[in-house]
N, C-alpha and C positions, 0 to 999 in steps of 0.2 A: 037149934043147933039149924037144920034145913032151913026157916026160916030168916031166919037173921043174915046165912049165908046168902039170900036170894035178894035180899034189899039191900044187902052192899053194895052185890053186880048192879043190879038196877040201880041206884044210885048214883054209881059209879057210870056205868051206858050215860046216865041223865046227864052226868057232869063233865064227861067225854063229847055228848052230841051239840050241850051249850060251847064247848070252844072253839065253835066252826064261827066264821068271821067273814064277813064281805064290805067293800070299801061303797061306803053309802052318800059322799057328801066332801066336798073342799071346803078349809075355810085361809083366808091369809086379812095381813092388815091390812085397814078399810082402804089406810092413804098409803101410799107407794111410791119412793126413791129412784128417782135412777140414778142407778151406781153400784144398789147399796144392798145390801144377802135380806133377806126375807127368812119365815118361816110357811112352808107352804105346808097346809097338811090333809091327811087325808084319814076322813072320819073313818069310822069304821061301828060294826052294827054287826052281834049276833046273827044266825044266821043256821039253816037247815042241812047244810053238805057244807061241805071245804072245797073253802077259792082258792086258785094258787095263782097268785096275783102276779101278771113275768114285771112292767113297768109303766110309768107314767109317765104323760108326754105337758106338757105346757105348749100356753101361747097368751096373744093382746089382741086384743079384735076390739071396734069400734061398734059397738048397738046398734042395731041388737043381733047382729050376731048372726050366724049361719049355724042349724047344727050340723055336727058331726066334723066339724070344722075350726082348729085351734088357734089359728092367725098369724098374724108375724109374730116373729122373733120368739121363737120356736124352744124352748130347749125340752129339756127327760133326764131320768135316772132309772136305774135298774129294783125293781123293788128284789124277786127268789125268793125263795123262804124262810129265810132270816125272818122279811120284812111282811108274810105272809098269814091268809089266815089266824089274824093277832084278832082278840078282842081291847088290844088300844091302839089312839090311834096315829099314827104315822108322820114323824116329822121329815119332815120334805130341804133341806140346805137351797136357795134359790137366791141368784142373784134378778134385781130391777135393769134389763136390758139400760145402755145408756143410747142406743136409739129410741126412750122414749124419753130426754131428756130435750127436745127443740117445740120451741113455742105450739106448734100440731096438737102434741097428746097434753103441756101441761099445762092442771089446773083440771081438766076436761076426764070423765070416767070415762075407765074401760069396762070390758069383759075380760076376766083372768077365763079361760078355760084349759081344762084338764082331762084328753082320755085315757084311763085305765084299762090298759088290756089283760084278763086273768084270764081262767081256765078253771069254769066249772065245775065241780061232781068228778064224779069215779070215771064218765068219758074223759074228761078234759078236753068239753063244751069249749069255743075260742067267743069270749066275748068283748067288746067295747064299751068301756061303758063312759058319756062325757058330762064331766059339771061345770058347773059357771058362778061368778059372783062377779059384784061389780062394787073395783076399787077405783081407785080416785090419786092421780098421776100429781106428784106435789115437790118439793122442794125436803120434806122430812117424815118416812115411814113410820108409820102412826102405831099405837099398841093396844089400842082397839080393831077387834078383827070385824069379820062380814062374812058369811058362809052361806050353801048355797043346803036350799033348805029340801033338794028331791034333782032325781036327774032329767041333763038337758035331753040328751039321746042316747041312746042304744043301737049297736052292731054289729051283726052279727050273726044275730040270735034270734027269735020270736017266741021261745018256751020263758026267757027272765021276767 
């Protein structure tokens, strides 16, 4: 009986440990149309400790961009406890800025940059992680997604 109880406790602890997660990337439609709504997806992956995601901010910039910079036409969304530390991806409703409808941007590839502000672990270490993905500005938003493959930059921490 004791062995069975110990086994159940270990399995429960292991399952709880695996439920910790952090944001490791973004995805968005590969082609975006000005004034249209699109889904900005925050890609989540299991992690070894809890991560309280506070907010995400995003913007558009011409390549090559600069580390730690979101660019122009910024917007943001609160994440908080309901959307944080989940093993599932997080969908954010975003709108392509009307300012991207000019001839300067139409038909061009831009960086969609996102910065996620999070508090790591029991000590609540503040970390801002940046991600980017290349999108094209056109007349219609595509169904095909483009995703970041890794973090573009990290600020406020040296141990992540």
